[in-house]
KEGUTI-602740 format. One record per residue (C-alpha): x, y, z; residue in three letters. Coordinates in steps of 0.1 Angstrom, whole numbers, plus 5000, padded with zeros to 4 digits. Layout:
% KEGUTI-602740
+------+------+------+------+
!   px !   py !   pz ! resn !
+------+------+------+------+
!    X !    Y !    Z !  ALA !
...
+------+------+------+------+
This chain:
% KEGUTI-602740
+------+------+------+------+
!   px !   py !   pz ! resn !
+------+------+------+------+
! 4998 ! 5001 ! 4999 !  UNK !
! 5029 ! 5024 ! 5008 !  UNK !
! 5045 ! 5015 ! 4975 !  UNK !
! 5012 ! 5024 ! 4956 !  UNK !
! 5009 ! 5059 ! 4973 !  UNK !
! 5047 ! 5066 ! 4968 !  UNK !
! 5040 ! 5058 ! 4932 !  UNK !
! 5011 ! 5082 ! 4929 !  UNK !
! 5029 ! 5108 ! 4945 !  UNK !
! 5058 ! 5105 ! 4922 !  UNK !
! 5033 ! 5109 ! 4892 !  UNK !
! 5020 ! 5139 ! 4909 !  UNK !
! 5054 ! 5155 ! 4913 !  UNK !
! 5063 ! 5147 ! 4875 !  UNK !
! 5031 ! 5162 ! 4865 !  UNK !
! 5037 ! 5195 ! 4883 !  UNK !
! 5075 ! 5195 ! 4874 !  UNK !
! 5073 ! 5195 ! 4834 !  UNK !
! 5046 ! 5173 ! 4817 !  UNK !
! 5016 ! 5192 ! 4808 !  UNK !
! 4986 ! 5184 ! 4785 !  UNK !
! 4986 ! 5203 ! 4754 !  UNK !
! 4964 ! 5234 ! 4759 !  UNK !
! 4953 ! 5256 ! 4731 !  UNK !
! 4952 ! 5296 ! 4743 !  UNK !
! 4929 ! 5316 ! 4723 !  UNK !
! 4941 ! 5354 ! 4718 !  UNK !
! 4924 ! 5385 ! 4706 !  UNK !
! 4938 ! 5411 ! 4684 !  UNK !
! 4961 ! 5439 ! 4699 !  UNK !
! 4995 ! 5449 ! 4706 !  UNK !
! 5023 ! 5428 ! 4722 !  UNK !
! 4993 ! 5403 ! 4733 !  UNK !
! 5015 ! 5374 ! 4716 !  UNK !
! 5050 ! 5382 ! 4733 !  UNK !
! 5031 ! 5391 ! 4764 !  UNK !
! 5016 ! 5358 ! 4768 !  UNK !
! 5046 ! 5340 ! 4762 !  UNK !
! 5064 ! 5361 ! 4791 !  UNK !
! 5035 ! 5353 ! 4812 !  UNK !
! 5049 ! 5319 ! 4819 !  UNK !
! 5017 ! 5301 ! 4814 !  UNK !
! 5023 ! 5285 ! 4782 !  UNK !
! 5041 ! 5254 ! 4779 !  UNK !
! 5060 ! 5229 ! 4755 !  UNK !
! 5033 ! 5219 ! 4727 !  UNK !
! 5008 ! 5245 ! 4734 !  UNK !
! 4987 ! 5260 ! 4707 !  UNK !
! 4984 ! 5299 ! 4704 !  UNK !
! 4950 ! 5305 ! 4687 !  UNK !
! 4947 ! 5342 ! 4670 !  UNK !
! 4912 ! 5357 ! 4665 !  UNK !
! 4903 ! 5376 ! 4635 !  UNK !
! 4922 ! 5408 ! 4634 !  UNK !
! 4956 ! 5426 ! 4637 !  UNK !
! 4986 ! 5416 ! 4660 !  UNK !
! 5011 ! 5441 ! 4663 !  UNK !
! 5044 ! 5430 ! 4681 !  UNK !
! 5068 ! 5460 ! 4689 !  UNK !
! 5098 ! 5436 ! 4695 !  UNK !
! 5107 ! 5401 ! 4681 !  UNK !
! 5089 ! 5372 ! 4696 !  UNK !
! 5108 ! 5346 ! 4711 !  UNK !
! 5093 ! 5310 ! 4712 !  UNK !
! 5113 ! 5294 ! 4737 !  UNK !
! 5100 ! 5258 ! 4732 !  UNK !
! 5079 ! 5237 ! 4703 !  UNK !
! 5048 ! 5257 ! 4697 !  UNK !
! 5020 ! 5259 ! 4673 !  UNK !
! 5005 ! 5295 ! 4662 !  UNK !
! 4977 ! 5294 ! 4640 !  UNK !
! 4948 ! 5318 ! 4631 !  UNK !
! 4914 ! 5303 ! 4643 !  UNK !
! 4891 ! 5287 ! 4615 !  UNK !
! 4878 ! 5311 ! 4589 !  UNK !
! 4900 ! 5341 ! 4605 !  UNK !
! 4919 ! 5364 ! 4589 !  UNK !
! 4950 ! 5369 ! 4611 !  UNK !
! 4975 ! 5397 ! 4603 !  UNK !
! 5009 ! 5397 ! 4623 !  UNK !
! 5024 ! 5431 ! 4618 !  UNK !
! 5059 ! 5442 ! 4626 !  UNK !
! 5076 ! 5477 ! 4621 !  UNK !
! 5108 ! 5481 ! 4599 !  UNK !
! 5141 ! 5463 ! 4616 !  UNK !
! 5123 ! 5442 ! 4636 !  UNK !
! 5122 ! 5404 ! 4628 !  UNK !
! 5087 ! 5386 ! 4635 !  UNK !
! 5096 ! 5354 ! 4653 !  UNK !
! 5129 ! 5339 ! 4670 !  UNK !
! 5123 ! 5300 ! 4669 !  UNK !
! 5139 ! 5287 ! 4701 !  UNK !
! 5122 ! 5254 ! 4692 !  UNK !
! 5101 ! 5234 ! 4667 !  UNK !
! 5073 ! 5257 ! 4655 !  UNK !
! 5041 ! 5253 ! 4633 !  UNK !
! 5027 ! 5284 ! 4616 !  UNK !
! 4991 ! 5284 ! 4602 !  UNK !
! 4969 ! 5308 ! 4587 !  UNK !
! 4988 ! 5339 ! 4592 !  UNK !
! 4996 ! 5369 ! 4570 !  UNK !
! 5029 ! 5381 ! 4582 !  UNK !
! 5034 ! 5420 ! 4572 !  UNK !
! 5063 ! 5443 ! 4576 !  UNK !
! 5060 ! 5480 ! 4576 !  UNK !
! 5043 ! 5494 ! 4546 !  UNK !
! 5039 ! 5531 ! 4556 !  UNK !
! 5076 ! 5543 ! 4549 !  UNK !
! 5076 ! 5552 ! 4511 !  UNK !
! 5103 ! 5541 ! 4485 !  UNK !
! 5127 ! 5568 ! 4473 !  UNK !
! 5135 ! 5572 ! 4434 !  UNK !
! 5163 ! 5579 ! 4410 !  UNK !
! 5160 ! 5580 ! 4377 !  UNK !
! 5161 ! 5545 ! 4360 !  UNK !
! 5173 ! 5533 ! 4395 !  UNK !
! 5154 ! 5523 ! 4427 !  UNK !
! 5169 ! 5529 ! 4461 !  UNK !
! 5148 ! 5508 ! 4483 !  UNK !
! 5141 ! 5516 ! 4521 !  UNK !
! 5165 ! 5495 ! 4540 !  UNK !
! 5148 ! 5464 ! 4551 !  UNK !
! 5164 ! 5433 ! 4569 !  UNK !
! 5136 ! 5421 ! 4586 !  UNK !
! 5132 ! 5382 ! 4590 !  UNK !
! 5097 ! 5369 ! 4597 !  UNK !
! 5109 ! 5335 ! 4609 !  UNK !
! 5144 ! 5331 ! 4621 !  UNK !
! 5155 ! 5297 ! 4640 !  UNK !
! 5178 ! 5301 ! 4670 !  UNK !
! 5186 ! 5267 ! 4680 !  UNK !
! 5201 ! 5237 ! 4660 !  UNK !
! 5180 ! 5210 ! 4650 !  UNK !
! 5146 ! 5229 ! 4649 !  UNK !
! 5118 ! 5218 ! 4628 !  UNK !
! 5099 ! 5247 ! 4609 !  UNK !
! 5064 ! 5239 ! 4593 !  UNK !
! 5043 ! 5268 ! 4575 !  UNK !
! 5010 ! 5261 ! 4559 !  UNK !
! 4988 ! 5287 ! 4543 !  UNK !
! 5009 ! 5319 ! 4554 !  UNK !
! 5017 ! 5350 ! 4535 !  UNK !
! 5050 ! 5370 ! 4538 !  UNK !
! 5044 ! 5405 ! 4526 !  UNK !
! 5074 ! 5429 ! 4525 !  UNK !
! 5100 ! 5411 ! 4545 !  UNK !
! 5137 ! 5413 ! 4533 !  UNK !
! 5138 ! 5374 ! 4543 !  UNK !
! 5108 ! 5355 ! 4549 !  UNK !
! 5124 ! 5325 ! 4569 !  UNK !
! 5159 ! 5330 ! 4574 !  UNK !
! 5190 ! 5312 ! 4590 !  UNK !
! 5220 ! 5330 ! 4579 !  UNK !
! 5254 ! 5339 ! 4597 !  UNK !
! 5250 ! 5374 ! 4585 !  UNK !
! 5222 ! 5373 ! 4613 !  UNK !
! 5234 ! 5375 ! 4649 !  UNK !
! 5226 ! 5340 ! 4667 !  UNK !
! 5214 ! 5327 ! 4634 !  UNK !
! 5243 ! 5300 ! 4625 !  UNK !
! 5220 ! 5270 ! 4634 !  UNK !
! 5216 ! 5239 ! 4616 !  UNK !
! 5177 ! 5231 ! 4606 !  UNK !
! 5165 ! 5196 ! 4606 !  UNK !
! 5134 ! 5203 ! 4584 !  UNK !
! 5117 ! 5231 ! 4568 !  UNK !
! 5083 ! 5224 ! 4550 !  UNK !
! 5063 ! 5252 ! 4534 !  UNK !
! 5030 ! 5245 ! 4517 !  UNK !
! 5002 ! 5268 ! 4503 !  UNK !
! 5018 ! 5300 ! 4512 !  UNK !
! 5031 ! 5333 ! 4494 !  UNK !
! 5061 ! 5351 ! 4495 !  UNK !
! 5056 ! 5387 ! 4482 !  UNK !
! 5078 ! 5420 ! 4477 !  UNK !
! 5048 ! 5444 ! 4487 !  UNK !
! 5048 ! 5479 ! 4476 !  UNK !
! 5071 ! 5496 ! 4500 !  UNK !
! 5098 ! 5471 ! 4508 !  UNK !
! 5116 ! 5444 ! 4487 !  UNK !
! 5121 ! 5409 ! 4494 !  UNK !
! 5154 ! 5402 ! 4489 !  UNK !
! 5155 ! 5362 ! 4494 !  UNK !
! 5122 ! 5345 ! 4506 !  UNK !
! 5139 ! 5314 ! 4520 !  UNK !
! 5174 ! 5315 ! 4528 !  UNK !
! 5193 ! 5289 ! 4547 !  UNK !
! 5226 ! 5291 ! 4536 !  UNK !
! 5250 ! 5289 ! 4563 !  UNK !
! 5260 ! 5255 ! 4578 !  UNK !
! 5231 ! 5234 ! 4564 !  UNK !
! 5194 ! 5222 ! 4559 !  UNK !
! 5187 ! 5186 ! 4559 !  UNK !
! 5150 ! 5185 ! 4547 !  UNK !
! 5133 ! 5210 ! 4523 !  UNK !
! 5099 ! 5207 ! 4511 !  UNK !
! 5082 ! 5235 ! 4496 !  UNK !
! 5048 ! 5228 ! 4475 !  UNK !
! 5017 ! 5248 ! 4461 !  UNK !
! 5036 ! 5282 ! 4468 !  UNK !
! 5039 ! 5313 ! 4452 !  UNK !
! 5072 ! 5336 ! 4449 !  UNK !
! 5060 ! 5370 ! 4434 !  UNK !
! 5083 ! 5401 ! 4429 !  UNK !
! 5113 ! 5387 ! 4450 !  UNK !
! 5148 ! 5404 ! 4443 !  UNK !
! 5171 ! 5379 ! 4448 !  UNK !
! 5167 ! 5341 ! 4451 !  UNK !
! 5135 ! 5328 ! 4463 !  UNK !
! 5147 ! 5296 ! 4477 !  UNK !
! 5185 ! 5294 ! 4489 !  UNK !
! 5194 ! 5264 ! 4507 !  UNK !
! 5226 ! 5242 ! 4513 !  UNK !
! 5232 ! 5208 ! 4525 !  UNK !
! 5264 ! 5201 ! 4543 !  UNK !
! 5292 ! 5186 ! 4522 !  UNK !
! 5317 ! 5182 ! 4554 !  UNK !
! 5294 ! 5159 ! 4570 !  UNK !
! 5277 ! 5144 ! 4540 !  UNK !
! 5243 ! 5155 ! 4553 !  UNK !
! 5232 ! 5163 ! 4519 !  UNK !
! 5198 ! 5186 ! 4511 !  UNK !
! 5169 ! 5166 ! 4507 !  UNK !
! 5147 ! 5187 ! 4486 !  UNK !
! 5111 ! 5180 ! 4472 !  UNK !
! 5101 ! 5213 ! 4455 !  UNK !
! 5070 ! 5210 ! 4434 !  UNK !
! 5039 ! 5228 ! 4424 !  UNK !
! 5052 ! 5263 ! 4428 !  UNK !
! 5050 ! 5295 ! 4409 !  UNK !
! 5079 ! 5319 ! 4406 !  UNK !
! 5069 ! 5355 ! 4390 !  UNK !
! 5089 ! 5386 ! 4384 !  UNK !
! 5119 ! 5373 ! 4401 !  UNK !
! 5148 ! 5396 ! 4399 !  UNK !
! 5125 ! 5427 ! 4395 !  UNK !
! 5108 ! 5449 ! 4423 !  UNK !
! 5078 ! 5448 ! 4401 !  UNK !
! 5067 ! 5485 ! 4406 !  UNK !
! 5052 ! 5488 ! 4371 !  UNK !
! 5019 ! 5489 ! 4384 !  UNK !
! 5029 ! 5522 ! 4401 !  UNK !
! 5042 ! 5538 ! 4370 !  UNK !
! 5081 ! 5534 ! 4383 !  UNK !
! 5105 ! 5523 ! 4357 !  UNK !
! 5132 ! 5501 ! 4370 !  UNK !
! 5164 ! 5493 ! 4356 !  UNK !
! 5173 ! 5454 ! 4366 !  UNK !
! 5205 ! 5456 ! 4388 !  UNK !
! 5227 ! 5428 ! 4371 !  UNK !
! 5247 ! 5422 ! 4404 !  UNK !
! 5216 ! 5410 ! 4419 !  UNK !
! 5207 ! 5371 ! 4420 !  UNK !
! 5171 ! 5368 ! 4405 !  UNK !
! 5171 ! 5332 ! 4408 !  UNK !
! 5139 ! 5308 ! 4414 !  UNK !
! 5159 ! 5283 ! 4437 !  UNK !
! 5196 ! 5278 ! 4445 !  UNK !
! 5205 ! 5244 ! 4460 !  UNK !
! 5237 ! 5235 ! 4468 !  UNK !
! 5252 ! 5200 ! 4485 !  UNK !
! 5217 ! 5180 ! 4473 !  UNK !
! 5212 ! 5146 ! 4476 !  UNK !
! 5205 ! 5120 ! 4451 !  UNK !
! 5168 ! 5118 ! 4457 !  UNK !
! 5158 ! 5155 ! 4453 !  UNK !
! 5126 ! 5160 ! 4432 !  UNK !
! 5120 ! 5195 ! 4413 !  UNK !
! 5089 ! 5191 ! 4394 !  UNK !
! 5056 ! 5207 ! 4381 !  UNK !
! 5072 ! 5242 ! 4388 !  UNK !
! 5065 ! 5273 ! 4367 !  UNK !
! 5091 ! 5298 ! 4362 !  UNK !
! 5079 ! 5332 ! 4346 !  UNK !
! 5099 ! 5364 ! 4340 !  UNK !
! 5128 ! 5352 ! 4359 !  UNK !
! 5159 ! 5375 ! 4354 !  UNK !
! 5186 ! 5349 ! 4360 !  UNK !
! 5185 ! 5311 ! 4365 !  UNK !
! 5152 ! 5295 ! 4370 !  UNK !
! 5170 ! 5265 ! 4389 !  UNK !
! 5206 ! 5264 ! 4401 !  UNK !
! 5224 ! 5235 ! 4415 !  UNK !
! 5258 ! 5234 ! 4428 !  UNK !
! 5280 ! 5203 ! 4441 !  UNK !
! 5267 ! 5176 ! 4458 !  UNK !
! 5249 ! 5148 ! 4438 !  UNK !
! 5229 ! 5168 ! 4414 !  UNK !
! 5232 ! 5143 ! 4385 !  UNK !
! 5205 ! 5122 ! 4400 !  UNK !
! 5180 ! 5149 ! 4409 !  UNK !
! 5148 ! 5146 ! 4392 !  UNK !
! 5139 ! 5177 ! 4375 !  UNK !
! 5112 ! 5167 ! 4348 !  UNK !
! 5078 ! 5187 ! 4342 !  UNK !
! 5092 ! 5223 ! 4350 !  UNK !
! 5084 ! 5251 ! 4328 !  UNK !
! 5103 ! 5280 ! 4323 !  UNK !
! 5098 ! 5312 ! 4301 !  UNK !
! 5126 ! 5329 ! 4279 !  UNK !
! 5136 ! 5356 ! 4304 !  UNK !
! 5154 ! 5330 ! 4328 !  UNK !
! 5184 ! 5308 ! 4317 !  UNK !
! 5169 ! 5276 ! 4326 !  UNK !
! 5190 ! 5253 ! 4349 !  UNK !
! 5226 ! 5263 ! 4355 !  UNK !
! 5238 ! 5228 ! 4355 !  UNK !
! 5216 ! 5213 ! 4329 !  UNK !
! 5227 ! 5195 ! 4299 !  UNK !
! 5210 ! 5172 ! 4275 !  UNK !
! 5230 ! 5143 ! 4286 !  UNK !
! 5220 ! 5145 ! 4321 !  UNK !
! 5194 ! 5118 ! 4319 !  UNK !
! 5167 ! 5137 ! 4342 !  UNK !
! 5178 ! 5171 ! 4333 !  UNK !
! 5169 ! 5175 ! 4300 !  UNK !
! 5133 ! 5181 ! 4304 !  UNK !
! 5137 ! 5218 ! 4317 !  UNK !
! 5151 ! 5228 ! 4284 !  UNK !
! 5121 ! 5208 ! 4266 !  UNK !
! 5096 ! 5228 ! 4283 !  UNK !
! 5113 ! 5263 ! 4281 !  UNK !
! 5085 ! 5279 ! 4261 !  UNK !
! 5110 ! 5308 ! 4247 !  UNK !
! 5090 ! 5334 ! 4229 !  UNK !
! 5057 ! 5317 ! 4219 !  UNK !
! 5038 ! 5332 ! 4248 !  UNK !
! 5017 ! 5302 ! 4255 !  UNK !
! 5019 ! 5301 ! 4293 !  UNK !
! 4991 ! 5326 ! 4292 !  UNK !
! 4988 ! 5337 ! 4327 !  UNK !
! 4955 ! 5357 ! 4332 !  UNK !
! 4970 ! 5390 ! 4347 !  UNK !
! 5005 ! 5383 ! 4360 !  UNK !
! 5014 ! 5421 ! 4365 !  UNK !
! 4983 ! 5421 ! 4391 !  UNK !
! 4989 ! 5390 ! 4407 !  UNK !
! 4964 ! 5366 ! 4391 !  UNK !
! 4985 ! 5337 ! 4380 !  UNK !
! 4954 ! 5316 ! 4366 !  UNK !
! 4964 ! 5296 ! 4335 !  UNK !
! 4946 ! 5307 ! 4306 !  UNK !
! 4932 ! 5283 ! 4278 !  UNK !
! 4960 ! 5270 ! 4259 !  UNK !
! 4986 ! 5273 ! 4285 !  UNK !
! 5013 ! 5248 ! 4281 !  UNK !
! 5013 ! 5245 ! 4318 !  UNK !
! 4978 ! 5229 ! 4317 !  UNK !
! 4978 ! 5192 ! 4324 !  UNK !
! 5015 ! 5191 ! 4321 !  UNK !
! 5023 ! 5179 ! 4356 !  UNK !
! 5035 ! 5144 ! 4361 !  UNK !
! 5005 ! 5131 ! 4371 !  UNK !
! 4984 ! 5151 ! 4345 !  UNK !
! 4974 ! 5180 ! 4366 !  UNK !
! 4983 ! 5217 ! 4360 !  UNK !
! 5019 ! 5229 ! 4369 !  UNK !
! 5023 ! 5256 ! 4392 !  UNK !
! 5008 ! 5267 ! 4423 !  UNK !
! 4969 ! 5263 ! 4428 !  UNK !
! 4967 ! 5295 ! 4450 !  UNK !
! 4955 ! 5325 ! 4430 !  UNK !
! 4969 ! 5357 ! 4445 !  UNK !
! 4952 ! 5396 ! 4438 !  UNK !
! 4969 ! 5427 ! 4440 !  UNK !
! 4946 ! 5451 ! 4422 !  UNK !
! 4966 ! 5483 ! 4420 !  UNK !
! 4975 ! 5508 ! 4451 !  UNK !
! 4963 ! 5507 ! 4478 !  UNK !
! 4974 ! 5471 ! 4480 !  UNK !
! 4951 ! 5442 ! 4488 !  UNK !
! 4965 ! 5406 ! 4487 !  UNK !
! 4941 ! 5378 ! 4488 !  UNK !
! 4944 ! 5343 ! 4492 !  UNK !
! 4916 ! 5324 ! 4473 !  UNK !
! 4912 ! 5296 ! 4497 !  UNK !
! 4899 ! 5316 ! 4525 !  UNK !
! 4864 ! 5306 ! 4540 !  UNK !
! 4834 ! 5326 ! 4525 !  UNK !
! 4821 ! 5352 ! 4550 !  UNK !
! 4789 ! 5343 ! 4567 !  UNK !
! 4777 ! 5382 ! 4564 !  UNK !
! 4783 ! 5414 ! 4546 !  UNK !
! 4803 ! 5437 ! 4570 !  UNK !
! 4825 ! 5464 ! 4569 !  UNK !
! 4848 ! 5467 ! 4601 !  UNK !
! 4861 ! 5495 ! 4619 !  UNK !
! 4895 ! 5506 ! 4604 !  UNK !
! 4930 ! 5497 ! 4623 !  UNK !
! 4943 ! 5516 ! 4636 !  UNK !
! 4920 ! 5545 ! 4645 !  UNK !
! 4927 ! 5574 ! 4650 !  UNK !
! 4959 ! 5570 ! 4625 !  UNK !
! 4987 ! 5586 ! 4608 !  UNK !
! 4997 ! 5580 ! 4581 !  UNK !
! 4980 ! 5552 ! 4567 !  UNK !
! 4952 ! 5527 ! 4582 !  UNK !
! 4939 ! 5494 ! 4571 !  UNK !
! 4900 ! 5488 ! 4563 !  UNK !
! 4887 ! 5453 ! 4562 !  UNK !
! 4852 ! 5442 ! 4547 !  UNK !
! 4837 ! 5412 ! 4539 !  UNK !
! 4811 ! 5405 ! 4511 !  UNK !
! 4788 ! 5377 ! 4512 !  UNK !
! 4784 ! 5371 ! 4471 !  UNK !
! 4799 ! 5381 ! 4439 !  UNK !
! 4789 ! 5418 ! 4433 !  UNK !
! 4800 ! 5450 ! 4422 !  UNK !
! 4820 ! 5465 ! 4450 !  UNK !
! 4827 ! 5504 ! 4456 !  UNK !
! 4846 ! 5516 ! 4486 !  UNK !
! 4850 ! 5554 ! 4491 !  UNK !
! 4866 ! 5579 ! 4515 !  UNK !
! 4843 ! 5613 ! 4522 !  UNK !
! 4852 ! 5641 ! 4541 !  UNK !
! 4830 ! 5657 ! 4568 !  UNK !
! 4815 ! 5676 ! 4544 !  UNK !
! 4804 ! 5647 ! 4524 !  UNK !
! 4826 ! 5653 ! 4493 !  UNK !
! 4841 ! 5620 ! 4478 !  UNK !
! 4880 ! 5624 ! 4480 !  UNK !
! 4892 ! 5587 ! 4473 !  UNK !
! 4879 ! 5556 ! 4454 !  UNK !
! 4896 ! 5526 ! 4472 !  UNK !
! 4874 ! 5499 ! 4453 !  UNK !
! 4854 ! 5502 ! 4421 !  UNK !
! 4851 ! 5465 ! 4407 !  UNK !
! 4833 ! 5432 ! 4407 !  UNK !
! 4847 ! 5410 ! 4436 !  UNK !
! 4840 ! 5375 ! 4448 !  UNK !
! 4827 ! 5365 ! 4478 !  UNK !
! 4855 ! 5368 ! 4504 !  UNK !
! 4871 ! 5390 ! 4532 !  UNK !
! 4894 ! 5418 ! 4521 !  UNK !
! 4919 ! 5437 ! 4536 !  UNK !
! 4935 ! 5471 ! 4520 !  UNK !
! 4954 ! 5501 ! 4532 !  UNK !
! 4943 ! 5537 ! 4528 !  UNK !
! 4976 ! 5557 ! 4530 !  UNK !
! 4959 ! 5594 ! 4535 !  UNK !
! 4962 ! 5602 ! 4499 !  UNK !
! 4931 ! 5616 ! 4478 !  UNK !
! 4925 ! 5607 ! 4440 !  UNK !
! 4949 ! 5632 ! 4430 !  UNK !
! 4976 ! 5618 ! 4451 !  UNK !
! 4977 ! 5646 ! 4476 !  UNK !
! 4981 ! 5641 ! 4512 !  UNK !
! 4947 ! 5652 ! 4530 !  UNK !
! 4945 ! 5674 ! 4560 !  UNK !
! 4938 ! 5658 ! 4593 !  UNK !
! 4903 ! 5655 ! 4606 !  UNK !
! 4871 ! 5631 ! 4606 !  UNK !
! 4866 ! 5611 ! 4574 !  UNK !
! 4839 ! 5585 ! 4561 !  UNK !
! 4843 ! 5555 ! 4545 !  UNK !
! 4812 ! 5538 ! 4528 !  UNK !
! 4812 ! 5501 ! 4513 !  UNK !
! 4785 ! 5492 ! 4486 !  UNK !
! 4783 ! 5456 ! 4473 !  UNK !
! 4754 ! 5453 ! 4452 !  UNK !
! 4724 ! 5463 ! 4475 !  UNK !
! 4742 ! 5464 ! 4509 !  UNK !
! 4756 ! 5497 ! 4520 !  UNK !
! 4777 ! 5506 ! 4553 !  UNK !
! 4794 ! 5536 ! 4564 !  UNK !
! 4820 ! 5542 ! 4594 !  UNK !
! 4837 ! 5568 ! 4606 !  UNK !
! 4875 ! 5574 ! 4613 !  UNK !
! 4900 ! 5600 ! 4624 !  UNK !
! 4932 ! 5610 ! 4607 !  UNK !
! 4956 ! 5628 ! 4631 !  UNK !
! 4983 ! 5652 ! 4618 !  UNK !
+------+------+------+------+
């Protein structure tokens, strides 16, 4: 009997000393709510942070000290917003991220010179591992305007780490209207063991979209699966929609993917490379002769594969699908982020299993102000115009609205006298939840004065108006 009681007592001690049941913590939008919860000592290994619909602003980098899952609640549109020169997450353990839009500061304007773009300095990293052998998993996320989306690079203090696995699916890496994204996925110091990138879109990335190394010294080669991705406007900031002329800087490496010290079981297939300034695929060292590279499509602006040759048994197919100047890739509106494949595209039915090549995610960014939407979001339950955030604001604010069915949508801004000063949206839209930024400019591009303004949403016969305050 004493032995049984001692065992029960010992189990209780273990339970209070570090073995906890997984707990889900539900968080509401606001400033520093994520870091405050982690600092509060009530989150443990393996817990889940579930973020409700809205914007989360972190004033400093969030450290996740152990294995965690951070995800947007089902049907929620979650924005994790950080200021310039701040990294979003330092991963001190395995981390899983789901259904989150990571956005860096988009309020600081670009500066321009003739034929040259001088971008606002931005070295933000959305996810930076801080310990060896961490595992990172990202699903249905967007990374907008970060200098580096997911980065482990000796250039960043404390980031000289060895990553066990990096799995990124159904996600977007986008250069954004204000800050350039230099490299979307960058793991080029020490090594990454396993890399899976599937059904992702890389849009307007200036350097390499994927840059990952294995380890030559330890024979820990990189095992890579990169398939069903779309790479568009790589090597260019893509500011044509704002009337900006940009001369490509030949010192930059506009590359779709650059893999080094790869293994003999790599598979790179069903990818689309469109408007890539340098190489679509670049392999270096390792066992790349055995890398499976069938069913990739590249247009003429890229150089195909830097190590491909017709006599490589699994390399020649990229050249076969290099569509040169025949223009049959037929993306619907790639300049504005619609990568839907048009009738007659060589990428339709060209995947290894008879499906379409490229990502199935359709991204929209209809001009300025920018609204980057993900087509797979849950259809909202009701028509709604939400209160802008922040409010009051200076110099910009975000406006979110939901439409229940496809309709002609207008979103206008009026001054206190009822005069319309800016049309933010005037188009037919599908049912979804949309978020955009008003930058305080009128339709003529002039800054408006401080004061009370109204924004009015009309979708079909549904109408709603809200008030906001611009501070000067």
